[in-house]
MDTraj code that builds the backbone (N, CA, C; nanometers):
import mdtraj as md
import numpy as np

residues = "MET SER TYR TYR GLN LYS PHE GLU ASP ASP PHE ARG GLU LEU PHE ILE MET SER LEU ARG GLU ASN GLU ALA PHE GLY LYS GLU LEU TRP SER ALA LEU ALA ASN VAL VAL TRP ARG ASN LYS ASN ASP PRO ASN ASN THR GLU CYS ALA TYR SER PHE ARG ALA ALA GLY SER LEU VAL ALA SER MET LEU TYR ASN SER HIS TYR MET ASP TRP TYR CYS THR SER PRO ASP ALA VAL VAL SER GLU TYR ILE SER ASN ALA MET THR SER LYS GLY TRP SER TYR ASN ILE LEU LYS CYS GLN LYS ASN ILE GLY".split()
xyz = np.array([
    [4.8526, 12.2773, 8.0688],
    [4.7181, 12.3208, 8.0362],
    [4.6358, 12.3313, 8.1642],
    [4.5593, 12.4382, 8.1742],
    [4.4724, 12.4546, 8.2899],
    [4.3509, 12.3622, 8.2746],
    [4.2907, 12.3297, 8.3870],
    [4.1706, 12.2464, 8.3804],
    [4.0526, 12.3231, 8.3244],
    [4.0553, 12.4547, 8.3341],
    [3.9494, 12.5339, 8.2706],
    [3.9575, 12.5166, 8.1186],
    [4.0787, 12.5214, 8.0650],
    [4.0965, 12.5000, 7.9205],
    [4.0619, 12.3563, 7.8835],
    [4.1004, 12.2617, 7.9690],
    [4.0671, 12.1216, 7.9433],
    [3.9157, 12.1036, 7.9382],
    [3.8447, 12.1703, 8.0294],
    [3.6990, 12.1607, 8.0277],
    [3.6446, 12.2054, 7.8925],
    [3.6863, 12.3222, 7.8482],
    [3.6355, 12.3738, 7.7210],
    [3.6745, 12.2841, 7.6042],
    [3.7963, 12.2338, 7.6058],
    [3.8401, 12.1434, 7.4986],
    [3.7557, 12.0164, 7.4973],
    [3.7346, 11.9571, 7.6150],
    [3.6535, 11.8350, 7.6226],
    [3.5096, 11.8625, 7.5810],
    [3.4535, 11.9742, 7.6282],
    [3.3163, 12.0105, 7.5961],
    [3.2982, 12.0242, 7.4451],
    [3.3906, 12.0949, 7.3829],
    [3.3845, 12.1118, 7.2372],
    [3.3970, 11.9777, 7.1647],
    [3.4960, 11.8994, 7.2054],
    [3.5195, 11.7701, 7.1405],
    [3.3952, 11.6806, 7.1469],
    [3.3319, 11.6788, 7.2628],
    [3.2173, 11.5904, 7.2825],
    [3.0905, 11.6362, 7.2097],
    [3.0711, 11.7674, 7.1988],
    [2.9400, 11.8161, 7.1575],
    [2.9348, 11.9002, 7.0308],
    [3.0471, 11.9382, 6.9753],
    [3.0446, 12.0308, 6.8615],
    [2.9735, 11.9716, 6.7396],
    [2.9953, 11.8469, 6.7115],
    [2.9316, 11.7871, 6.5934],
    [2.7807, 11.7758, 6.6121],
    [2.7373, 11.7360, 6.7307],
    [2.5932, 11.7269, 6.7580],
    [2.5282, 11.8638, 6.7466],
    [2.5967, 11.9667, 6.7962],
    [2.5435, 12.1022, 6.7895],
    [2.5337, 12.1500, 6.6453],
    [2.6353, 12.1235, 6.5674],
    [2.6338, 12.1686, 6.4284],
    [2.5310, 12.0933, 6.3448],
    [2.4997, 11.9701, 6.3835],
    [2.3970, 11.8929, 6.3141],
    [2.2565, 11.9354, 6.3562],
    [2.2447, 11.9843, 6.4807],
    [2.1141, 12.0231, 6.5344],
    [2.1344, 12.1403, 6.6301],
    [2.1183, 12.2614, 6.5776],
    [2.1449, 12.3802, 6.6584],
    [2.0557, 12.3900, 6.7817],
    [1.9398, 12.3269, 6.7804],
    [1.8521, 12.3283, 6.8976],
    [1.9195, 12.2641, 7.0185],
    [2.0162, 12.1784, 6.9939],
    [2.0933, 12.1152, 7.1017],
    [2.1675, 12.2206, 7.1843],
    [2.1887, 12.3379, 7.1277],
    [2.2552, 12.4463, 7.2000],
    [2.1824, 12.4858, 7.3266],
    [2.0508, 12.4736, 7.3270],
    [1.9728, 12.5038, 7.4471],
    [2.0100, 12.4081, 7.5604],
    [2.0244, 12.2822, 7.5271],
    [2.0631, 12.1808, 7.6256],
    [2.2044, 12.2074, 7.6770],
    [2.2931, 12.2469, 7.5870],
    [2.4303, 12.2786, 7.6273],
    [2.4337, 12.4003, 7.7189],
    [2.3585, 12.5046, 7.6824],
    [2.3539, 12.6249, 7.7655],
    [2.3073, 12.5897, 7.9061],
    [2.2039, 12.5079, 7.9168],
    [2.1516, 12.4678, 8.0482],
    [2.2555, 12.3946, 8.1320],
    [2.3406, 12.3168, 8.0660],
    [2.4423, 12.2384, 8.1372],
    [2.5624, 12.3229, 8.1797],
    [2.5667, 12.4471, 8.1331],
    [2.6770, 12.5370, 8.1683],
    [2.6356, 12.6441, 8.2695],
    [2.5191, 12.7009, 8.2522],
    [2.4762, 12.8149, 8.3337],
    [2.4397, 12.7707, 8.4756],
    [2.5073, 12.8273, 8.5738],
    [2.4870, 12.7959, 8.7162],
    [2.5203, 12.6514, 8.7514],
    [2.6190, 12.5966, 8.6821],
    [2.6682, 12.4615, 8.7090],
    [2.8188, 12.4702, 8.7301],
    [2.8691, 12.3980, 8.8299],
    [3.0133, 12.3901, 8.8543],
    [3.0599, 12.2517, 8.8114],
    [3.1590, 12.2490, 8.7242],
    [3.2183, 12.1239, 8.6762],
    [3.3581, 12.1081, 8.7353],
    [3.3927, 11.9872, 8.7765],
    [3.5258, 11.9557, 8.8285],
    [3.5744, 11.8259, 8.7652],
    [3.7062, 11.8169, 8.7483],
    [3.7649, 11.6956, 8.6920],
    [3.8299, 11.6154, 8.8033],
    [3.8037, 11.4858, 8.8059],
    [3.8546, 11.3992, 8.9131],
    [4.0071, 11.3918, 8.9148],
    [4.0722, 11.4264, 8.8060],
    [4.2183, 11.4184, 8.7985],
    [4.2875, 11.5491, 8.8348],
    [4.2116, 11.6526, 8.8638],
    [4.2674, 11.7842, 8.8949],
    [4.3057, 11.7920, 9.0427],
    [4.4345, 11.7982, 9.0745],
    [4.4753, 11.8050, 9.2151],
    [4.4329, 11.9343, 9.2840],
    [4.4044, 12.0383, 9.2049],
    [4.3616, 12.1662, 9.2619],
    [4.2098, 12.1794, 9.2717],
    [4.1370, 12.0799, 9.2231],
    [3.9909, 12.0803, 9.2287],
    [3.9326, 12.2090, 9.1685],
    [3.9842, 12.2474, 9.0538],
    [3.9411, 12.3695, 8.9856],
    [3.7915, 12.3666, 8.9573],
    [3.7243, 12.4761, 8.9881],
    [3.5824, 12.4885, 8.9575],
    [3.5662, 12.5562, 8.8215],
    [3.5065, 12.4866, 8.7289],
    [3.4777, 12.5419, 8.5974],
    [3.3299, 12.5788, 8.5971],
    [3.3036, 12.7089, 8.5993],
    [3.1660, 12.7567, 8.6092],
    [3.1457, 12.8715, 8.5115],
    [3.0230, 12.8867, 8.4650],
    [2.9911, 12.9861, 8.3632],
    [2.8696, 13.0675, 8.4038],
    [2.8802, 13.1978, 8.3857],
    [2.7650, 13.2859, 8.4010],
    [2.6716, 13.2602, 8.2825],
    [2.5546, 13.3200, 8.2857],
    [2.4606, 13.3045, 8.1748],
    [2.5240, 13.3519, 8.0442],
    [2.5894, 13.4665, 8.0502],
    [2.6518, 13.5238, 7.9296],
    [2.7684, 13.4361, 7.8824],
    [2.8529, 13.3921, 7.9747],
    [2.9678, 13.3092, 7.9382],
    [2.9224, 13.1747, 7.8820],
    [2.8149, 13.1200, 7.9361],
    [2.7599, 12.9949, 7.8824],
    [2.7150, 13.0158, 7.7381],
    [2.6473, 13.1271, 7.7132],
    [2.6055, 13.1583, 7.5766],
    [2.7232, 13.1772, 7.4833],
    [2.8284, 13.2389, 7.5345],
    [2.9486, 13.2608, 7.4524],
    [3.0151, 13.1302, 7.4139],
    [3.0227, 13.0354, 7.5078],
    [3.0854, 12.9075, 7.4749],
    [3.0039, 12.8340, 7.3691],
    [2.8735, 12.8298, 7.3851],
    [2.7896, 12.7627, 7.2852],
    [2.8037, 12.8329, 7.1503],
    [2.7971, 12.9653, 7.1508],
    [2.8082, 13.0411, 7.0260],
    [2.9412, 13.0165, 6.9563],
    [3.0470, 13.0027, 7.0343],
    [3.1800, 12.9834, 6.9757],
    [3.1937, 12.8489, 6.9047],
    [3.1022, 12.7584, 6.9311],
    [3.1061, 12.6268, 6.8691],
    [3.0350, 12.6254, 6.7338],
    [2.9699, 12.7369, 6.7006],
    [2.8992, 12.7483, 6.5733],
    [2.9676, 12.8523, 6.4866],
    [2.9374, 12.8504, 6.3598],
    [3.0031, 12.9407, 6.2660],
    [2.9548, 13.0847, 6.2796],
    [2.8267, 13.1067, 6.2776],
    [2.7705, 13.2416, 6.2825],
    [2.6731, 13.2510, 6.3982],
    [2.7262, 13.2724, 6.5170],
    [2.6411, 13.2762, 6.6342],
    [2.6945, 13.3800, 6.7318],
    [2.6073, 13.4273, 6.8187],
    [2.6389, 13.5289, 6.9178],
    [2.5854, 13.4781, 7.0519],
    [2.6495, 13.5198, 7.1620],
    [2.6064, 13.4689, 7.2925],
    [2.4580, 13.4944, 7.3187],
    [2.4049, 13.6043, 7.2657],
    [2.2631, 13.6351, 7.2877],
    [2.1701, 13.5362, 7.2168],
    [2.2223, 13.4619, 7.1204],
    [2.1412, 13.3585, 7.0557],
    [2.1065, 13.2466, 7.1533],
    [2.1859, 13.2336, 7.2600],
    [2.1692, 13.1229, 7.3549],
    [2.1328, 13.1688, 7.4948],
    [2.1528, 13.2940, 7.5229],
    [2.1309, 13.3505, 7.6559],
    [1.9868, 13.3244, 7.7021],
    [1.9742, 13.2487, 7.8104],
    [1.8437, 13.2181, 7.8720],
    [1.7457, 13.1512, 7.7759],
    [1.7933, 13.0663, 7.6884],
    [1.7053, 12.9979, 7.5935],
    [1.6368, 12.8763, 7.6542],
    [1.6791, 12.8376, 7.7731],
    [1.6208, 12.7228, 7.8422],
    [1.6515, 12.7391, 7.9908],
    [1.5945, 12.6556, 8.0751],
    [1.6220, 12.6690, 8.2185],
    [1.7707, 12.6518, 8.2485],
    [1.8224, 12.7327, 8.3406],
    [1.9625, 12.7176, 8.3801],
    [1.9774, 12.5989, 8.4750],
    [2.1004, 12.5515, 8.4870],
    [2.1375, 12.4477, 8.5837],
    [2.0619, 12.3162, 8.5645],
    [2.0439, 12.2770, 8.4399],
    [1.9823, 12.1483, 8.4080],
    [2.0815, 12.0718, 8.3211],
    [2.1317, 11.9612, 8.3736],
    [2.2288, 11.8796, 8.3002],
    [2.1590, 11.7512, 8.2571],
    [2.1457, 11.7342, 8.1281],
    [2.0788, 11.6145, 8.0768],
    [2.1650, 11.4909, 8.1036],
    [2.1002, 11.3780, 8.1006],
    [2.1712, 11.2514, 8.1201],
    [2.2762, 11.2316, 8.0105],
    [2.2428, 11.2698, 7.8892],
    [2.3366, 11.2567, 7.7770],
    [2.4645, 11.3374, 7.8021],
    [2.4488, 11.4637, 7.8402],
    [2.5652, 11.5487, 7.8663],
    [2.6415, 11.4990, 7.9875],
    [2.5708, 11.4621, 8.0924],
    [2.6362, 11.4103, 8.2128],
    [2.7207, 11.2871, 8.1822],
    [2.6634, 11.1928, 8.1105],
    [2.7365, 11.0698, 8.0775],
    [2.8584, 11.0972, 7.9901],
    [2.8426, 11.1854, 7.8931],
    [2.9547, 11.2179, 7.8044],
    [3.0670, 11.2854, 7.8822],
    [3.0326, 11.3804, 7.9681],
    [3.1346, 11.4501, 8.0470],
    [3.1995, 11.3567, 8.1487],
    [3.1221, 11.2663, 8.2065],
    [3.1777, 11.1682, 8.3001],
    [3.2838, 11.0824, 8.2318],
    [3.2643, 11.0534, 8.1041],
    [3.3621, 10.9727, 8.0305],
    [3.4981, 11.0419, 8.0205],
    [3.4995, 11.1744, 8.0409],
    [3.6237, 11.2525, 8.0377],
    [3.6696, 11.2904, 8.1794],
    [3.6043, 11.2350, 8.2810],
    [3.6460, 11.2591, 8.4192],
    [3.5774, 11.3757, 8.4876],
    [3.4727, 11.4312, 8.4262],
    [3.4045, 11.5478, 8.4818],
    [3.2816, 11.5087, 8.5618],
    [3.2594, 11.5805, 8.6701],
    [3.1359, 11.5701, 8.7477],
    [3.0869, 11.7117, 8.7735],
    [2.9644, 11.7249, 8.8184],
    [2.9084, 11.8587, 8.8340],
    [2.8282, 11.8727, 8.9622],
    [2.8116, 11.9976, 9.0016],
    [2.7215, 12.0386, 9.1090],
    [2.6408, 12.1559, 9.0576],
    [2.5169, 12.1608, 9.0983],
    [2.4288, 12.2714, 9.0617],
    [2.4489, 12.3831, 9.1633],
    [2.4665, 12.5058, 9.1141],
    [2.4768, 12.6212, 9.2037],
    [2.3370, 12.6593, 9.2496],
    [2.3224, 12.6797, 9.3770],
    [2.1934, 12.7211, 9.4330],
    [2.1950, 12.8706, 9.4538],
    [2.0928, 12.9350, 9.4115],
    [2.0804, 13.0789, 9.4259],
    [1.9791, 13.1068, 9.5371],
    [2.0189, 13.1897, 9.6323],
    [1.9273, 13.2240, 9.7414],
    [1.8641, 13.3588, 9.7120],
    [1.7352, 13.3646, 9.7279],
    [1.6637, 13.4900, 9.7064],
    [1.6384, 13.5551, 9.8410],
    [1.6568, 13.6825, 9.8454],
    [1.6341, 13.7604, 9.9657],
    [1.4904, 13.8102, 9.9647],
    [1.4119, 13.7598, 10.0546],
    [1.2711, 13.8002, 10.0616],
    [1.2535, 13.8857, 10.1860],
    [1.1958, 13.9991, 10.1711],
    [1.1791, 14.0797, 10.2901],
    [1.1194, 14.2061, 10.2674],
])
top = md.Topology()
chain = top.add_chain()
for i, resn in enumerate(residues, 1):
    res = top.add_residue(resn, chain, resSeq=i)
    for name in ("N", "CA", "C"):
        top.add_atom(name, md.element.get_by_symbol(name[0]), res)
traj = md.Trajectory(xyz[None], top)
């Protein structure tokens, strides 16, 4: 199994029930995916698991029965990982870095 698949499996396992009980939690999940790089401490290849805004929305949507990536796209600030999500992912060996975007001013 690839670590990218492991990331998605762990993410679903940890958060799917909370999301289905409270769909508003999807905003928090989207924020923890968009412009965030996740790595697993056990991965010898140090695979970077990262999601674009659209891909983050797709993962959240896939955890619900009737949802589309646009339901989650930009619903909250990107690159914000709550303490709850961080702690849960850490329990599975995951850590994260926030991607920094540079703006060209000129």
